[in-house]
C-alpha positions in Angstrom: -66.0 153.8 -66.0 -67.0 156.1 -68.9 -63.9 158.2 -68.7 -61.7 155.1 -68.7 -63.4 153.8 -71.8 -62.9 157.1 -73.6 -59.2 157.1 -72.5 -58.7 153.5 -73.8 -60.5 154.2 -77.0 -58.5 157.3 -77.7 -55.3 155.5 -76.8 -56.1 152.8 -79.4 -56.9 155.4 -82.1 -53.6 157.2 -81.4 -51.4 154.1 -81.3 -53.1 152.6 -84.4 -52.6 155.9 -86.3 -48.9 156.2 -85.5 -48.4 152.5 -85.9 -49.9 152.6 -89.4 -47.6 155.5 -90.4 -44.5 153.6 -89.2 -45.7 150.4 -91.0 -46.3 152.4 -94.2 -42.8 153.9 -94.0 -41.4 150.3 -93.6 -43.5 148.8 -96.3 -42.8 151.5 -98.9 -39.1 151.2 -98.3 -38.5 154.9 -98.1 -38.3 157.5 -95.4 -38.2 160.5 -97.7 -39.5 163.6 -96.0 -39.3 162.0 -92.5 -37.0 163.6 -90.1 -35.1 161.5 -87.6 -35.6 164.4 -85.2 -39.3 163.7 -85.2 -38.5 160.3 -83.6 -35.8 161.7 -81.3 -38.4 164.1 -80.0 -41.0 161.4 -79.7 -38.6 159.1 -77.9 -37.8 161.8 -75.4 -41.4 162.9 -74.8 -42.7 159.3 -74.6 -40.1 158.3 -72.1 -40.9 161.3 -69.9 -44.6 160.8 -70.2 -44.4 157.1 -69.5 -42.4 157.8 -66.3 -44.9 160.6 -65.3 -47.8 158.3 -66.0 -46.4 155.6 -63.7 -45.8 158.2 -61.0 -49.4 159.4 -61.1 -50.7 155.9 -61.5 -52.6 156.4 -64.8 -52.5 153.1 -66.7 -54.2 154.5 -69.8 -51.3 156.8 -70.3 -48.7 154.3 -69.1 -49.7 151.9 -71.9 -50.3 154.6 -74.5 -46.9 156.3 -73.9 -45.0 153.0 -73.7 -46.5 152.0 -77.0 -45.7 155.4 -78.5 -42.1 154.9 -77.3 -41.9 151.5 -79.0 -43.3 153.0 -82.3 -40.7 155.8 -82.1 -37.9 153.4 -81.6 -39.1 151.3 -84.5 -39.5 154.4 -86.6 -36.0 155.8 -86.0 -34.5 152.4 -86.8 -36.4 152.3 -90.1 -35.3 155.9 -90.9 -31.6 155.0 -90.1 -31.8 151.8 -92.2 -33.3 153.7 -95.2 -30.8 156.5 -95.0 -27.9 154.0 -94.8 -29.3 152.2 -97.9 -29.6 155.5 -99.7 -26.0 156.3 -99.0 -24.8 152.9 -100.3 -26.9 153.0 -103.5 -25.4 155.2 -106.3 -27.9 157.7 -107.7 -28.9 156.7 -111.2 -29.2 160.3 -112.4 -25.6 161.0 -111.6 -23.1 160.1 -114.3 -19.5 159.6 -113.4 -17.2 162.5 -114.4 -16.5 162.6 -118.1 -19.3 160.2 -119.0 -22.2 161.2 -121.1 -25.7 161.0 -119.6 -27.8 158.0 -120.6 -30.3 158.7 -123.3 -34.0 158.2 -122.7 
């Protein structure tokens, strides 16, 4: 039972840590410095690890990797949403051709 408790505790720490990072990304409204490839890799790895964990019948890792997969899916949706919003919003520091820059 001791090893199971360590596994579940570690799973909670990992999921809360990653979940907090994704929440912070959503709450701040920016994904600057966050690569979508981080989430693509996490989705791929978490899918494989979830399948493997089911095959070896390890429920600590099934739950952990399934939750990590969900966090990666949420994370990539947030990154894509932020990137789309950035493309639609004109940059304030860019003046149209022929216009003088705004004075401070």
